[in-house]
C-alpha positions as CSV (number, residue, x, y, z in Angstrom):
1,M,13.4,-11.6,29.3
2,S,15.6,-14.6,29.5
3,L,14.2,-15.7,32.9
4,F,10.7,-15.4,31.5
5,W,11.5,-17.5,28.4
6,D,13.4,-20.1,30.5
7,H,10.4,-20.5,32.9
8,W,7.9,-20.5,30.0
9,N,10.0,-23.1,28.1
10,T,10.1,-25.4,31.2
11,E,6.4,-25.1,31.9
12,H,5.2,-25.3,28.3
13,S,7.9,-27.4,26.6
14,L,8.6,-24.8,24.0
15,A,11.7,-25.9,22.1
16,P,14.6,-23.4,21.9
17,S,14.3,-23.2,18.1
18,R,10.6,-22.4,18.4
19,K,11.5,-19.8,21.1
20,K,13.9,-18.2,18.6
21,A,11.2,-18.2,15.9
22,C,8.8,-16.3,18.2
23,R,11.4,-13.7,18.7
24,V,12.0,-13.5,14.9
25,V,8.3,-13.0,14.3
26,A,8.1,-10.3,16.9
27,A,11.1,-8.5,15.4
28,F,9.7,-9.0,11.8
29,A,6.3,-7.4,12.9
30,S,8.2,-4.2,14.0
31,T,9.7,-3.8,10.6
32,M,6.5,-3.7,8.7
33,A,5.5,-0.5,6.9
34,R,2.0,0.7,6.0
35,V,1.2,1.3,2.3
36,F,-1.9,2.7,0.8
37,V,-2.7,1.6,-2.8
38,Y,-5.4,3.2,-4.9
39,G,-4.9,1.8,-8.4
40,T,-3.9,-1.3,-10.2
41,L,-2.4,-3.0,-7.1
42,K,-5.8,-3.2,-5.3
43,K,-7.7,-6.5,-4.9
44,G,-9.5,-7.3,-8.2
45,Q,-7.2,-5.1,-10.3
46,P,-4.6,-6.1,-12.9
47,N,-1.5,-5.9,-10.7
48,Y,-2.9,-7.2,-7.5
49,K,-1.0,-10.5,-8.3
50,H,2.1,-8.7,-7.2
51,M,0.8,-8.0,-3.7
52,I,0.2,-11.7,-3.1
53,N,3.4,-12.9,-4.6
54,T,5.5,-13.9,-1.6
55,A,8.6,-14.1,-3.8
56,K,8.4,-10.3,-4.0
57,G,7.9,-9.9,-0.2
58,L,5.1,-10.0,2.2
59,A,2.0,-7.8,2.0
60,K,-0.9,-8.2,4.5
61,F,-4.3,-6.5,3.7
62,Q,-5.3,-4.4,6.7
63,G,-8.3,-2.5,5.6
64,R,-9.8,0.2,3.4
65,G,-9.4,3.9,3.6
66,R,-9.3,7.3,1.9
67,T,-6.9,10.2,1.8
68,V,-7.6,12.8,4.5
69,E,-6.7,15.5,2.0
70,K,-8.1,15.8,-1.4
71,Y,-5.9,14.9,-4.4
72,P,-6.5,14.6,-8.2
73,L,-6.6,11.0,-9.3
74,V,-6.3,10.9,-13.1
75,I,-5.9,8.2,-15.7
76,A,-3.2,9.2,-18.1
77,G,-0.7,8.3,-20.8
78,K,-0.9,5.9,-23.6
79,Y,-1.2,2.9,-21.2
80,N,-4.1,4.5,-19.2
81,I,-2.3,4.4,-15.8
82,P,-3.9,5.8,-12.7
83,Y,-1.8,8.6,-11.1
84,M,-2.5,10.5,-7.9
85,L,-1.1,14.0,-8.6
86,N,0.6,15.4,-5.6
87,I,-1.5,18.5,-5.5
88,P,-3.0,18.5,-1.9
89,G,-6.4,20.2,-1.6
90,T,-7.5,19.6,-5.2
91,G,-9.7,16.8,-6.5
92,H,-11.2,14.1,-4.2
93,H,-10.6,12.1,-1.1
94,I,-9.1,9.0,-2.9
95,A,-10.3,5.5,-1.9
96,G,-7.9,2.6,-1.6
97,E,-6.6,-0.2,0.5
98,I,-4.1,-0.3,3.4
99,Y,-1.4,-3.0,3.6
100,S,1.4,-3.8,6.0
101,V,4.4,-4.7,3.9
102,D,7.9,-6.0,4.8
103,E,11.1,-4.3,3.6
104,Q,11.4,-6.7,0.6
105,M,7.9,-5.8,-0.7
106,L,8.5,-2.1,-0.1
107,Q,11.7,-2.3,-2.3
108,F,9.7,-4.2,-4.9
109,L,7.0,-1.6,-4.9
110,D,9.6,1.2,-5.3
111,E,10.9,-0.5,-8.4
112,F,7.5,-1.4,-9.7
113,E,6.2,2.1,-9.3
114,G,9.4,3.6,-10.9
115,C,10.3,5.5,-7.7
116,P,11.5,8.2,-7.6
117,D,11.1,9.1,-11.3
118,M,7.5,8.1,-12.2
119,Y,6.1,8.1,-8.7
120,Q,7.4,9.4,-5.4
121,R,6.8,7.4,-2.2
122,T,5.6,9.9,0.5
123,L,3.8,9.7,3.8
124,M,0.1,10.7,3.7
125,R,-2.6,10.7,6.3
126,I,-5.3,8.0,5.5
127,Q,-8.7,7.9,7.1
128,V,-9.6,4.3,7.9
129,V,-13.0,3.3,6.6
130,E,-12.9,-0.4,7.3
131,W,-10.3,-2.3,9.4
132,E,-9.5,-6.0,9.3
133,G,-5.9,-5.8,10.7
134,K,-5.1,-7.5,14.0
135,G,-4.3,-5.5,17.1
136,G,-6.1,-2.3,16.1
137,M,-4.9,0.6,14.1
138,G,-2.6,2.1,16.6
139,E,-4.3,5.5,16.1
140,A,-7.1,6.8,18.3
141,D,-8.8,8.9,15.6
142,G,-8.9,6.3,12.8
143,V,-6.2,8.2,10.8
144,L,-3.0,6.4,9.9
145,E,0.2,7.6,8.2
146,C,0.9,5.4,5.2
147,F,3.3,5.4,2.4
148,V,1.6,6.4,-0.9
149,Y,2.9,6.4,-4.4
150,S,1.9,9.8,-6.0
151,T,3.6,12.0,-8.5
152,A,4.8,15.5,-8.7
153,T,6.5,14.8,-12.0
154,Y,3.7,14.9,-14.6
155,P,2.9,16.9,-17.8
156,P,1.0,20.1,-17.0
157,E,-2.0,19.0,-19.2
158,W,-2.7,16.1,-16.7
159,V,-4.2,18.7,-14.3
160,G,-7.0,19.2,-16.9
161,L,-8.0,15.6,-17.0
162,P,-11.1,14.2,-15.2
163,Y,-10.5,13.6,-11.5
164,Y,-11.7,10.3,-9.9
165,D,-12.3,9.4,-6.2
166,S,-11.5,5.7,-6.9
167,Y,-10.0,3.6,-9.6
168,D,-11.3,0.5,-11.3
169,S,-9.6,-0.7,-14.5
170,S,-13.0,-1.8,-15.7
171,G,-14.7,1.5,-14.7
172,K,-17.2,3.7,-16.5
173,H,-14.3,5.9,-17.7
174,G,-13.8,3.4,-20.6
175,L,-10.0,3.7,-20.5
176,S,-8.5,0.2,-20.7
177,Y,-5.4,-0.3,-18.6
178,V,-2.6,-1.8,-20.6
179,L,-0.6,-4.5,-18.7
180,R,3.2,-4.1,-18.7
181,E,3.5,-7.4,-20.6
182,S,1.4,-5.9,-23.5
183,R,3.2,-2.6,-23.8
184,E,5.4,-1.7,-26.7
């Protein structure tokens, strides 16, 4: 590798500091994780601002997808929060967005989502519906493994709530999401 870089540097006048930056970018790319968001963190939703706040880490929109398995997506609690209940095979294929995130953003999301108490971060299979990410999906069948924040710790009555296939804070459900800043 060193011979290649020395030759390339001589031929293309790439400064040593720039050469190092290229290696850092390559190393950084390998540490990204895929996260599937289905609720208030999606574009156009109340908490999307966190996904684009680089002080919290990096998140790059990759595309849209839906869960391969069906899950119940409910809106629950006094703040009308969307929850994907970890009951595979029940409910709908949940629509959402796929992001590549760095370690800092993943740690922020864990804290934001109250992991592991409120939500648990687990790997789920996501069917890609639309892809904008560079370099392809890395999967031949259009299915990716992504981290998803779902919950297995919920009151039993939530199973009886209406199930949704996608979430919009301004949706027909009429349940207004309460921002954290406005909670008691």
